[in-house]
PANULO-633306 format. One record per residue: residue in one letter; x, y, z of N, C-alpha, C in turn. Coordinates in pm, whole numbers, padded with zeros to 5 digits, always signed. Layout:
<recs>
AXYZXYZXYZ;...
</recs>
This chain:
<recs>
M-02117+04302+00225-02097+04247+00090-02172+04115+00073;K-02174+04037+00182-02245+03909+00177-02392+03931+00144;Q-02453+04028+00213-02595+04056+00189-02619+04110+00048;M-02526+04190-00003-02541+04246-00136-02543+04137-00242;E-02455+04038-00227-02454+03927-00323-02585+03850-00319;R-02634+03825-00199-02760+03751-00186-02875+03827-00251;I-02882+03955-00221-02990+04038-00277-02980+04042-00429;A-02857+04057-00479-02836+04060-00625-02883+03929-00688;G-02862+03818-00619-02904+03688-00670-03053+03679-00688;F-03128+03726-00588-03274+03717-00597-03331+03821-00694;I-03263+03934-00707-03303+04031-00809-03284+03971-00948;L-03171+03901-00965-03145+03834-01092-03255+03733-01124;L-03295+03654-01025-03400+03554-01047-03530+03621-01090;A-03563+03733-01025-03686+03805-01061-03679+03856-01204;I-03562+03907-01244-03545+03957-01380-03559+03844-01481;V-03501+03728-01449-03510+03613-01539-03655+03572-01558;V-03730+03565-01448-03871+03525-01456-03950+03626-01538;L-03929+03754-01513-04002+03858-01585-03965+03860-01733;F-03836+03843-01759-03792+03839-01900-03853+03721-01972;G-03857+03607-01905-03916+03489-01966-04064+03508-01994;M-04134+03574-01903-04278+03592-01917-04313+03696-02025;F-04235+03805-02028-04273+03916-02115-04174+03945-02227;G-04052+03892-02218-03950+03924-02318-03932+03819-02425;L-03977+03698-02398-03964+03590-02496-04094+03575-02574;S-04082+03528-02695-04197+03530-02786-04291+03411-02772;S-04255+03310-02691-04344+03195-02677-04324+03129-02541;S-04425+03055-02499-04416+02983-02372-04312+02872-02380;M-04289+02817-02500-04188+02712-02515-04048+02767-02490;L-04022+02889-02538-03893+02953-02512-03877+02982-02363;Y-03985+03023-02298-03982+03047-02154-03951+02917-02081;F-04012+02808-02125-03985+02677-02066-03838+02642-02084;R-03782+02664-02203-03641+02637-02227-03552+02718-02133;L-03588+02844-02112-03510+02929-02022-03509+02873-01881;L-03626+02833-01831-03635+02780-01695-03558+02648-01682;M-03566+02563-01784-03492+02438-01780-03341+02465-01779;G-03299+02565-01855-03158+02600-01855-03113+02650-01719;V-03196+02734-01656-03163+02785-01523-03148+02669-01424;L-03240+02574-01429-03232+02458-01339-03106+02376-01366;L-03073+02357-01493-02951+02282-01526-02827+02354-01475;G-02819+02484-01497-02703+02560-01450-02691+02557-01299;Y-02805+02569-01231-02805+02567-01085-02758+02432-01033;A-02812+02324-01091-02776+02190-01044-02630+02157-01076;L-02584+02195-01194-02445+02167-01231-02347+02238-01139;S-02378+02365-01106-02285+02442-01023-02296+02405-00875;R-02418+02389-00826-02433+02358-00683-02391+02215-00653;G-02401+02127-00750-02359+01988-00729-02218+01960-00775;Y-02145+02067-00815-02007+02052-00865-02001+01942-00971;M-02102+01946-01058-02112+01844-01162-02046+01892-01290;G-01990+01800-01363-01933+01830-01493-01888+01702-01558;F-01918+01686-01684-01880+01563-01752-01728+01553-01767;A-01662+01667-01786-01516+01667-01799-01450+01618-01671;G-01509+01655-01558-01451+01617-01430-01446+01468-01408;S-01535+01392-01472-01536+01247-01452-01404+01184-01494;V-01341+01240-01596-01211+01190-01641-01097+01264-01570;N-01107+01396-01566-00999+01476-01508-00977+01447-01360;R-01085+01431-01285-01070+01400-01143-01008+01263-01123;A-01049+01168-01205-00995+01033-01192-00846+01032-01223;Y-00806+01103-01327-00664+01102-01367-00578+01179-01268;N-00623+01295-01228-00540+01382-01144-00549+01350-00996;G-00668+01312-00949-00684+01288-00806-00713+01145-00768;G-00748+01062-00867-00777+00923-00839-00921+00895-00804;S-01003+01000-00788-01143+00979-00748-01230+00950-00870;T-01311+00845-00858-01405+00810-00965-01549+00830-00918;K-01565+00905-00811-01699+00926-00755-01791+00993-00856;L-01739+01091-00930-01822+01160-01029-01859+01067-01144;M-01767+00983-01186-01798+00888-01292-01910+00794-01248;R-01905+00749-01125-02010+00660-01074-02142+00734-01063;A-02136+00862-01025-02258+00942-01017-02321+00959-01156;L-02237+00975-01257-02289+00987-01394-02360+00858-01437;M-02304+00744-01399-02369+00618-01433-02507+00607-01365;F-02514+00652-01242-02643+00655-01171-02741+00745-01246;M-02693+00863-01290-02778+00957-01363-02823+00898-01496;F-02731+00833-01567-02766+00774-01696-02876+00669-01680;F-02862+00585-01578-02961+00477-01560-03096+00532-01517;V-03095+00625-01422-03222+00683-01375-03294+00752-01491;T-03218+00828-01569-03279+00900-01681-03336+00803-01784;A-03260+00698-01815-03308+00598-01911-03433+00528-01858;A-03434+00498-01728-03550+00429-01669-03676+00514-01677;V-03662+00641-01642-03780+00728-01645-03818+00762-01789;S-03719+00765-01879-03749+00789-02020-03841+00680-02074;T-03831+00562-02018-03917+00452-02060-04064+00487-02042;A-04094+00559-01933-04232+00600-01907-04282+00697-02014;V-04189+00774-02071-04225+00870-02175-04241+00801-02309;L-04155+00703-02337-04151+00641-02469-04242+00520-02484;Y-04269+00451-02373-04348+00327-02381-04489+00357-02433;N-04531+00279-02531-04662+00293-02594-04680+00425-02670;A-04572+00500-02685-04579+00626-02758-04534+00603-02902;D-04567+00696-02989-04521+00691-03127-04380+00748-03130;V-04281+00659-03132-04141+00700-03123-04102+00793-03238;S-04169+00780-03351-04136+00864-03466-04163+01011-03440;K-04244+01042-03338-04273+01181-03305-04167+01241-03213;F-04073+01159-03168-03964+01207-03082-03837+01224-03164;D-03761+01323-03127-03630+01342-03190-03527+01266-03106;L-03530+01133-03120-03437+01048-03044-03298+01058-03107;W-03197+01066-03021-03060+01083-03069-02994+00946-03082;I-03038+00872-03183-02977+00744-03214-02866+00775-03314;N-02753+00817-03262-02646+00867-03348-02578+00754-03426;P-02525+00788-03544-02454+00687-03624-02325+00641-03557;I-02293+00516-03582-02169+00457-03529-02071+00448-03646;N-01966+00527-03641-01873+00534-03753-01739+00592-03709;I-01653+00617-03806-01520+00673-03778-01534+00812-03715;G-01633+00888-03760-01653+01020-03705-01680+01017-03555;L-01759+00920-03512-01790+00907-03369-01663+00880-03289;L-01577+00793-03341-01454+00758-03271-01357+00876-03266;L-01334+00939-03381-01241+01052-03385-01296+01170-03305;G-01426+01196-03319-01486+01307-03247-01480+01289-03097;G-01505+01167-03050-01497+01140-02907-01356+01158-02853;L-01257+01112-02929-01117+01129-02889-01081+01277-02879;L-01119+01353-02981-01089+01496-02982-01160+01567-02867;F-01284+01530-02842-01358+01596-02736-01295+01568-02600;G-01260+01442-02575-01195+01407-02448-01061+01476-02434;F-00987+01484-02543-00857+01551-02544-00873+01697-02507;G-00972+01764-02567-00996+01905-02539-01043+01929-02397;M-01124+01838-02343-01172+01852-02205-01057+01860-02106;A-00951+01784-02133-00838+01782-02041-00767+01917-02038;F-00756+01983-02152-00687+02112-02159-00771+02226-02101;S-00900+02224-02129-00986+02335-02089-01059+02312-01957;S-01048+02191-01903-01111+02157-01775-01262+02184-01776;C-01324+02161-01889-01469+02177-01899-01519+02104-02023;C-01650+02110-02045-01711+02045-02161-01807+02145-02225;A-01897+02098-02309-01988+02190-02378-02083+02260-02283;S-02134+02190-02184-02220+02252-02084-02137+02319-01975;G-02022+02257-01941-01936+02312-01837-01877+02447-01872;V-01854+02471-02000-01798+02601-02038-01898+02713-02009;L-02026+02682-02010-02128+02782-01979-02130+02813-01830;T-02120+02711-01745-02114+02737-01601-01984+02807-01564;D-01877+02773-01636-01747+02834-01606-01736+02978-01652;L-01826+03023-01739-01829+03165-01775-01854+03250-01651;V-01918+03193-01552-01943+03262-01426-01831+03233-01326;A-01791+03107-01316-01697+03065-01213-01551+03088-01250;A-01519+03084-01378-01379+03100-01422-01378+03169-01558;F-01417+03295-01560-01445+03364-01685-01331+03364-01786;P-01207+03402-01749-01103+03408-01853-01081+03274-01924;R-01070+03168-01845-01049+03035-01905-01168+02996-01992;A-01288+03016-01939-01408+02976-02012-01429+03059-02138;F-01399+03188-02129-01420+03276-02245-01329+03236-02361;V-01201+03214-02331-01108+03170-02436-01153+03036-02493;T-01188+02944-02404-01235+02813-02448-01358+02825-02537;L-01455+02905-02496-01580+02917-02569-01560+02975-02709;I-01476+03078-02720-01451+03139-02851-01399+03035-02949;F-01303+02956-02905-01243+02858-02995-01331+02732-03008;F-01412+02706-02908-01512+02600-02920-01608+02635-03034;C-01656+02760-03031-01746+02807-03137-01680+02796-03274;M-01553+02834-03280-01480+02825-03407-01468+02681-03454;G-01440+02591-03361-01426+02450-03395-01555+02392-03451;V-01667+02428-03389-01798+02381-03438-01822+02435-03578;F-01795+02563-03597-01819+02627-03727-01733+02564-03837;V-01607+02543-03808-01516+02483-03907-01556+02339-03936;G-01616+02274-03839-01656+02135-03857-01788+02115-03929;F-01868+02222-03940-01998+02210-04006-01991+02149-04146;P-01900+02195-04234-01898+02139-04370-01876+01988-04372;I-01792+01939-04280-01767+01795-04274-01890+01722-04224;Q-01949+01772-04117-02068+01708-04061-02181+01704-04163;N-02193+01809-04243-02306+01820-04335-02286+01746-04467;T-02163+01701-04495-02138+01638-04626-02069+01502-04621;A-01991+01475-04516-01909+01354-04514-01990+01230-04475;S-01985+01128-04559-02059+01005-04531-02004+00933-04409;W-01874+00948-04381-01814+00880-04266-01853+00946-04133;V-01926+01058-04142-01983+01122-04024-02134+01100-04019;Q-02197+01096-04134-02343+01087-04141-02397+00945-04138;D-02328+00851-04200-02381+00716-04217-02325+00620-04112;S-02412+00541-04054-02371+00446-03953-02321+00316-04017;L-02216+00261-03960-02165+00133-04008-02255+00018-03963;I-02335+00044-03859-02429-00056-03807-02568+00004-03810;K-02659-00062-03876-02797-00014-03885-02893-00128-03850;I-02990-00099-03765-03088-00200-03725-03228-00141-03737;E-03318-00218-03794-03458-00176-03809-03471-00043-03882;G-03384-00021-03979-03395+00100-04060-03340+00225-03995;K-03291+00215-03872-03237+00332-03803-03088+00348-03836;N-03043+00472-03837-02904+00502-03870-02816+00487-03745;G-02823+00369-03685-02752+00342-03562-02815+00222-03494;V-02792+00209-03362-02846+00096-03287-02931+00148-03171;Y-03061+00115-03176-03157+00153-03073-03187+00026-02993;F-03146+00024-02867-03153-00099-02787-03290-00169-02789;P-03403-00097-02780-03532-00168-02782-03553-00252-02908;D-03487-00216-03018-03500-00296-03140-03437-00434-03123;L-03346-00448-03027-03279-00576-03005-03361-00671-02919;F-03462-00615-02850-03536-00696-02752-03687-00694-02776;G-03726-00697-02902-03868-00696-02934-03945-00812-02877;F-03875-00915-02832-03939-01036-02778-03970-01027-02630;D-03932-00916-02562-03942-00914-02415-04082-00885-02363;G-04178-00861-02451-04315-00838-02410-04344-00696-02368;L-04241-00611-02365-04260-00470-02327-04199-00378-02433;Q-04222-00416-02558-04177-00336-02673-04026-00317-02677;G-03954-00404-02610-03808-00398-02612-03747-00313-02502;Y-03831-00241-02425-03776-00150-02325-03724-00221-02201;L-03780-00336-02168-03728-00411-02054-03585-00457-02082;G-03564-00517-02197-03429-00561-02233-03334-00444-02247;A-03383-00334-02306-03298-00216-02323-03255-00158-02190;L-03346-00155-02094-03314-00101-01963-03218-00192-01888;I-03239-00322-01899-03148-00417-01834-03008-00404-01892;L-02998-00395-02025-02867-00380-02088-02800-00250-02045;T-02878-00142-02039-02824-00014-01994-02772-00026-01851;G-02849-00094-01766-02806-00114-01627-02678-00194-01618;I-02665-00298-01701-02544-00380-01700-02423-00297-01742;L-02438-00216-01845-02328-00132-01892-02288-00030-01785;C-02388+00027-01717-02359+00121-01608-02282+00051-01496;L-02324-00071-01461-02257-00145-01354-02114-00182-01391;I-02091-00212-01519-01955-00242-01564-01864-00121-01544;V-01914-00003-01581-01834+00119-01563-01810+00146-01415;V-01912+00125-01332-01899+00146-01188-01794+00051-01131;K-01799-00076-01172-01702-00174-01124-01560-00138-01164;L-01542-00101-01289-01409-00061-01336-01360+00064-01263;S-01454+00153-01231-01418+00275-01158-01366+00242-01019;Y-01435+00150-00951-01391+00110-00817-01253+00042-00824;I-01233-00043-00923-01104-00111-00937-00992-00009-00956;Y-01016+00088-01043-00914+00191-01069-00886+00273-00943;E-00992+00317-00875-00974+00401-00757-00901+00325-00647;N-00935+00198-00627-00867+00118-00524-00719+00099-00556;R-00687+00084-00683-00547+00071-00722-00469+00199-00693;R-00533+00312-00718-00468+00440-00687-00446+00454-00537;K-00543+00409-00457-00528+00418-00312-00415+00328-00263;K-00408+00207-00318-00301+00114-00279-00164+00165-00320;A-00159+00235-00432-00032+00287-00482+00007+00418-00415;G-00082+00472-00333-00053+00598-00264-00063+00719-00355;T-00136+00706-00466-00150+00819-00560-00294+00871-00564;Y-00371+00838-00461-00507+00889-00451-00502+01017-00368;F-00545+01128-00427-00538+01257-00359-00676+01316-00330;G-00778+01257-00390-00913+01308-00368-00938+01438-00443;V-01057+01493-00419-01099+01615-00487-01158+01709-00383;I-01114+01835-00383-01157+01932-00283-01308+01950-00283;S-01367+01959-00401-01511+01982-00410-01589+01865-00351;E-01540+01744-00369-01608+01627-00314-01599+01625-00163;T-01488+01674-00109-01474+01685+00036-01574+01786+00091;A-01593+01897+00020-01689+01998+00063-01831+01943+00060;Q-01860+01861-00041-01994+01801-00049-02018+01706+00068;L-01918+01626+00102-01932+01534+00215-01952+01609+00345;S-01882+01721+00359-01896+01803+00480-02038+01859+00489;G-02092+01904+00375-02228+01957+00374-02331+01850+00408;E-02311+01729+00354-02402+01618+00383-02399+01584+00532;K-02280+01585+00589-02265+01551+00731-02337+01653+00818;K-02324+01782+00784-02392+01886+00861-02543+01869+00854;S-02594+01839+00736-02738+01823+00719-02791+01706+00798;L-02714+01597+00806-02757+01480+00882-02756+01507+01031;E-02664+01592+01076-02652+01621+01219-02760+01715+01268;E-02817+01794+01175-02919+01891+01213-03055+01824+01226;S-03135+01876+01315-03270+01823+01334-03366+01938+01355;G-03493+01910+01343-03593+02014+01362-03622+02090+01234;E-03715+02186+01244-03754+02264+01128-03644+02362+01088;V-03641+02393+00960-03542+02486+00907-03607+02621+00887;C-03548+02723+00945-03598+02860+00928-03520+02928+00816;P-03584+02956+00703-03511+03014+00590-03458+03155+00617;F-03512+03221+00722-03470+03358+00752-03358+03362+00856;C-03319+03244+00908-03205+03235+00999-03080+03201+00918;E-02965+03237+00969-02841+03215+00895-02818+03067+00866;N-02840+02982+00967-02820+02839+00946-02918+02783+00844;G-03043+02829+00854-03143+02783+00760-03113+02829+00618;Y-03071+02955+00605-03036+03007+00471-02919+02928+00413;E-02821+02899+00497-02705+02825+00449-02746+02687+00398;K-02835+02621+00470-02878+02487+00429-02958+02490+00299;I-03043+02591+00284-03132+02598+00168-03060+02649+00044;F-02971+02747+00059-02916+02814-00057-02765+02802-00076;V-02692+02765+00028-02546+02775+00020-02477+02640+00009;R-02510+02549+00097-02439+02422+00102-02439+02348-00031;P-02324+02292-00072-02321+02216-00198-02416+02097-00191;W-02478+02069-00302-02559+01949-00311-02469+01828-00324;S-02518+01715-00279-02446+01590-00306-02456+01560-00454;L-02365+01477-00503-02369+01439-00644-02501+01369-00677;K-02552+01290-00582-02678+01219-00607-02793+01317-00624;T-02799+01420-00538-02905+01520-00550-02897+01590-00685;A-02776+01630-00723-02757+01701-00850-02799+01613-00968;T-02760+01485-00964-02794+01397-01075-02945+01375-01086;L-03013+01369-00971-03158+01350-00974-03228+01473-01032;V-03179+01592-00997-03239+01714-01051-03216+01722-01202;I-03093+01692-01246-03063+01696-01389-03146+01592-01464;S-03161+01474-01405-03244+01370-01467-03388+01418-01482;A-03439+01486-01380-03576+01537-01385-03592+01640-01495;V-03492+01728-01509-03497+01829-01615-03494+01761-01752;F-03410+01660-01765-03401+01588-01892-03536+01528-01931;I-03602+01465-01834-03732+01403-01863-03836+01508-01898;L-03832+01621-01831-03923+01730-01866-03901+01775-02010;L-03773+01787-02048-03741+01825-02186-03795+01721-02284;M-03776+01594-02251-03825+01487-02339-03977+01492-02353;G-04044+01512-02240-04189+01510-02243-04249+01631-02313;V-04189+01747-02293-04245+01871-02347-04198+01899-02490;T-04067+01883-02513-04013+01921-02645-03999+01802-02740;K-04017+01680-02688-04000+01556-02766-03855+01538-02811;A-03762+01597-02740-03619+01582-02771-03540+01590-02641;G-03416+01545-02646-03331+01547-02528-03258+01678-02512;W-03145+01671-02444-03065+01789-02411-02950+01799-02510;G-02940+01913-02575-02827+01941-02664-02770+02076-02629;A-02644+02102-02666-02583+02229-02627-02490+02288-02731;S-02416+02206-02805-02301+02257-02879-02329+02312-03018;T-02429+02263-03089-02452+02309-03227-02468+02461-03238;P-02543+02526-03148-02557+02671-03159-02425+02747-03146;Y-02323+02686-03086-02195+02756-03075-02141+02792-03213;G-02160+02702-03308-02117+02731-03445-02198+02844-03505;F-02327+02849-03471-02412+02959-03520-02366+03092-03458;W-02325+03087-03332-02275+03209-03267-02152+03262-03340;F-02063+03170-03378-01942+03212-03449-01980+03275-03584;G-02077+03214-03651-02124+03271-03778-02183+03409-03759;K-02257+03430-03651-02314+03561-03623-02205+03665-03597;I-02096+03621-03531-01984+03712-03508-01922+03752-03641;L-01906+03656-03732-01852+03686-03864-01941+03786-03938;M-02071+03773-03922-02165+03864-03989-02152+04006-03935;V-02120+04018-03806-02097+04150-03748-01980+04219-03817;F-01881+04139-03859-01763+04194-03925-01778+04197-04078;G-01900+04182-04126-01926+04204-04266-01940+04082-04355;V-01922+03963-04299-01938+03842-04380-02086+03819-04407;K-02120+03794-04531-02259+03775-04570-02309+03636-04533;A-02439+03628-04507-02501+03499-04472-02483+03398-04585;D-02490+03444-04709-02474+03353-04823-02337+03287-04822;A-02233+03364-04786-02098+03309-04782-02085+03206-04670;I-02151+03231-04559-02149+03137-04446-02219+03008-04484;V-02333+03020-04549-02408+02902-04592-02328+02821-04693;E-02262+02889-04783-02181+02819-04884-02067+02742-04818;F-02006+02802-04715-01895+02736-04646-01943+02618-04562;T-02048+02640-04485-02093+02537-04390-02176+02428-04455;K-02225+02453-04576-02316+02359-04644-02445+02340-04566;G-02481+02446-04495-02603+02442-04414-02710+02533-04470;V-02787+02594-04379-02893+02686-04418-02873+02820-04346;A-02937+02924-04398-02915+03058-04345-02994+03086-04217;G-03103+03013-04196-03194+03042-04086-03129+03066-03950;P-03046+02974-03901-02989+02991-03767-02900+03115-03753;Y-02843+03163-03863-02756+03280-03858-02835+03410-03865;E-02947+03406-03935-03030+03525-03952-03136+03539-03843;M-03165+03431-03776-03268+03430-03671-03224+03516-03551;P-03315+03594-03493-03282+03668-03370-03232+03572-03262;F-03135+03614-03185-03068+03526-03090-03166+03456-02997;F-03260+03530-02940-03351+03472-02841-03473+03406-02904;K-03467+03380-03034-03570+03300-03099-03529+03153-03108;H-03399+03128-03094-03349+02991-03104-03361+02923-02968;P-03432+02811-02959-03459+02749-02828-03333+02707-02751;I-03233+02655-02822-03113+02610-02750-03029+02729-02704;N-03032+02839-02780-02966+02961-02733-03024+03005-02600;V-03156+03006-02593-03224+03048-02471-03190+02952-02357;Q-03189+02824-02386-03158+02725-02283-03014+02738-02235;N-02921+02763-02327-02780+02780-02289-02759+02904-02204;I-02825+03013-02240-02816+03134-02159-02875+03107-02021;G-02979+03027-02015-03037+02989-01887-02937+02917-01798;I-02851+02833-01858-02748+02763-01780-02652+02863-01716;V-02613+02963-01792-02524+03068-01738-02594+03140-01623;L-02719+03177-01643-02794+03252-01541-02820+03167-01416;G-02846+03038-01436-02866+02950-01321-02740+02938-01237;T-02627+02933-01304-02498+02929-01233-02475+03058-01157;L-02502+03170-01224-02483+03301-01160-02574+03315-01039;F-02697+03266-01049-02790+03272-00936-02734+03197-00816;Y-02681+03076-00840-02625+03001-00727-02503+03071-00669;M-02415+03119-00755-02292+03183-00706-02324+03307-00622;L-02424+03383-00664-02461+03503-00589-02530+03468-00458;T-02628+03381-00463-02703+03349-00340-02620+03269-00240;S-02512+03208-00285-02423+03135-00194-02304+03220-00151;N-02305+03347-00188-02200+03442-00150-02061+03402-00201;S-02055+03336-00314-01926+03289-00363-01885+03353-00496;F-01968+03441-00550-01942+03497-00682-01814+03581-00684;L-01805+03680-00599-01691+03770-00603-01560+03699-00568;S-01563+03618-00465-01440+03548-00424-01392+03452-00532;T-01486+03382-00596-01450+03288-00702-01395+03361-00823;C-01458+03471-00860-01412+03549-00976-01271+03602-00955;K-01245+03655-00836-01112+03709-00807-01005+03601-00815;A-01039+03481-00771-00941+03373-00769-00909+03319-00907;S-00994+03347-01005-00975+03287-01138-00945+03388-01247;L-00914+03511-01209-00899+03617-01308-00774+03606-01393;K-00666+03557-01336-00538+03561-01407-00508+03432-01481;I-00476+03446-01609-00423+03335-01688-00306+03388-01769;N-00209+03303-01794-00094+03347-01874-00110+03303-02019;A-00017+03345-02103-00027+03318-02246-00024+03168-02277;K+00056+03095-02201+00065+02951-02222-00068+02884-02192;Q-00128+02922-02081-00258+02866-02045-00363+02902-02150;A-00363+03027-02193-00460+03071-02293-00447+02990-02421;F-00323+02958-02462-00302+02880-02583-00364+02741-02571;F-00342+02677-02456-00396+02542-02440-00547+02542-02417;Y-00601+02648-02355-00746+02659-02345-00807+02674-02484;A-00741+02754-02568-00789+02771-02706-00781+02639-02782;L-00671+02567-02765-00655+02438-02831-00762+02339-02783;G-00785+02341-02652-00887+02252-02596-01026+02286-02648;G-01057+02415-02654-01187+02456-02703-01208+02417-02848;F-01106+02439-02931-01120+02405-03074-01135+02254-03092;A-01055+02176-03017-01062+02030-03028-01202+01979-02990;M-01257+02035-02883-01392+01994-02843-01494+02032-02948;G-01487+02156-02995-01584+02203-03092-01581+02124-03222;F-01462+02103-03274-01447+02028-03399-01490+01882-03377;G-01455+01828-03260-01492+01691-03229-01642+01669-03225;T-01716+01770-03180-01862+01755-03174-01923+01737-03312;R-01862+01797-03413-01918+01785-03548-01890+01646-03606;L-01778+01588-03571-01747+01453-03620-01834+01350-03550;A-01860+01374-03421-01936+01277-03341-02085+01308-03338;N-02126+01414-03405-02266+01456-03406-02318+01490-03267;G-02232+01548-03184-02276+01589-03052-02161+01603-02955;C-02194+01651-02836-02093+01677-02733-02116+01585-02614;N-02080+01631-02496-02099+01549-02376-02246+01523-02346;V-02334+01612-02392-02477+01585-02375-02539+01530-02504;G-02498+01583-02619-02558+01541-02745-02507+01410-02801;A-02386+01370-02762-02330+01244-02810-02313+01142-02698;L-02329+01186-02573-02310+01095-02459-02440+01078-02379;Y-02478+01182-02306-02590+01170-02213-02723+01141-02285;T-02758+01225-02382-02886+01205-02449-02895+01073-02523;P-02794+01033-02602-02802+00902-02667-02815+00786-02568;I-02740+00790-02458-02751+00682-02360-02891+00680-02300;A-02945+00797-02266-03081+00804-02212-03184+00763-02315;N-03149+00778-02443-03238+00737-02553-03211+00595-02600;F-03133+00520-02522-03103+00379-02551-03026+00361-02682;S-02932+00449-02709-02850+00437-02830-02712+00382-02796;L-02668+00283-02870-02535+00225-02850-02426+00329-02871;S-02451+00428-02957-02349+00528-02990-02300+00602-02866;G-02389+00624-02769-02349+00695-02648-02243+00621-02569;W-02254+00490-02563-02158+00409-02489-02023+00404-02562;I-02026+00399-02693-01901+00402-02770-01833+00538-02752;F-01914+00644-02754-01859+00778-02732-01794+00787-02594;L-01854+00726-02493-01798+00729-02358-01660+00668-02356;V-01642+00554-02422-01512+00486-02423-01405+00573-02486;V-01434+00629-02604-01332+00710-02672-01314+00844-02603;L-01419+00895-02540-01407+01019-02463-01308+01001-02348;V-01321+00891-02276-01228+00863-02165-01086+00846-02218;A-01072+00775-02329-00939+00755-02388-00879+00890-02427;G-00958+00975-02492-00909+01107-02530-00874+01191-02409;G-00955+01179-02303-00928+01253-02180-00798+01210-02115;I-00771+01081-02115-00645+01030-02058-00526+01083-02136;I-00535+01075-02270-00426+01125-02354-00406+01275-02331;G-00516+01349-02327-00507+01493-02305-00445+01527-02171;N-00481+01454-02067-00423+01480-01935-00276+01444-01930;M-00237+01340-02001-00095+01303-02008-00014+01415-02076;V-00067+01468-02185+00002+01578-02254+00006+01702-02165;A-00107+01733-02102-00114+01850-02015-00014+01841-01901;K+00004+01721-01849+00100+01700-01740+00243+01723-01789;K+00272+01679-01911+00407+01694-01965+00442+01839-01994;V+00342+01917-02034+00368+02059-02064+00347+02146-01940;H+00319+02081-01826+00302+02150-01698+00189+02253-01704;L+00078+02213-01762-00036+02303-01772-00109+02311-01638;
</recs>
């Protein structure tokens, strides 16, 4: 069975490559597919997830993932400078999101939902492979939440207009604050980003140490597995034979450290910025998916457009013509590739098959809260947090604060209902 999973994994990879080359209508879509596969692989092999940064800290006391995210944010912002410096910024789709009531409410709702569903907008895609029943229920209601939120996002001034505007931008772009630094504002922007990252890291250490002193630090199983894998790799010496069991395990099976995963994700982000002139987004197409489902049941595109106050294109467009759809599917496939080649697909699926009605209700609630929250905040864990921070937007840092607050509240409620 072990060999069958491995073989299936490499067959899957071959199919993905061939489909990208001959089944997609453009090289840009093929690029999106490959970037999605890399993201899914890194997220799953590195046990990465934005939701875990709050959930692990609350439930186990570990802030290691939160600190890893700060490292990823800073590295991505630093390398983004190489892409943006001396470039015509107007040609980039920078996510300088508005700072308003919508951002605050959306971040709270998103963090609240993350606690119930144990995932985020990108995490729900990886969990479709690792924890299908939970992820499927979450995704359906996530899609519904995005769809229901479209009319508000598309019409409400308290979602669209920023309360703070600098240099004509609908938000705060850090380089605009440091035009005097001699490097078009990017030196000051990067220093400020680094300071904010260090503040979060410091607060994380303080919190974790308090949990340890109080005897309420329990750690995280996945982080223990990562440390064990790192230790094995350090103890090994000599060349690695990929055709030997030990070599195969090192190359394809062992979990990546959080640092390795963050560096790979950062690299993918920069590739996206350089090639597509935009960052990483995930959640908006979920609303389009829900609209497409409604159309299957006879709802006309005109009725959907009238409700959402949007346009018909995304609903009428073939699924694999939309770049983010292709990228999101790539995340699922990248996760599946890792699970198969690491011989963990079947065992993981069996362990996560059963959910009860109570769990399903809270997964649905969590999914809807996240989806609706993304429309108020104009993005999710990547579209309102990671990409804005990497794009030097103040909105990303505000979203982080309310996301954590919402996550704490959600975990407190989840604990009381014994979820």
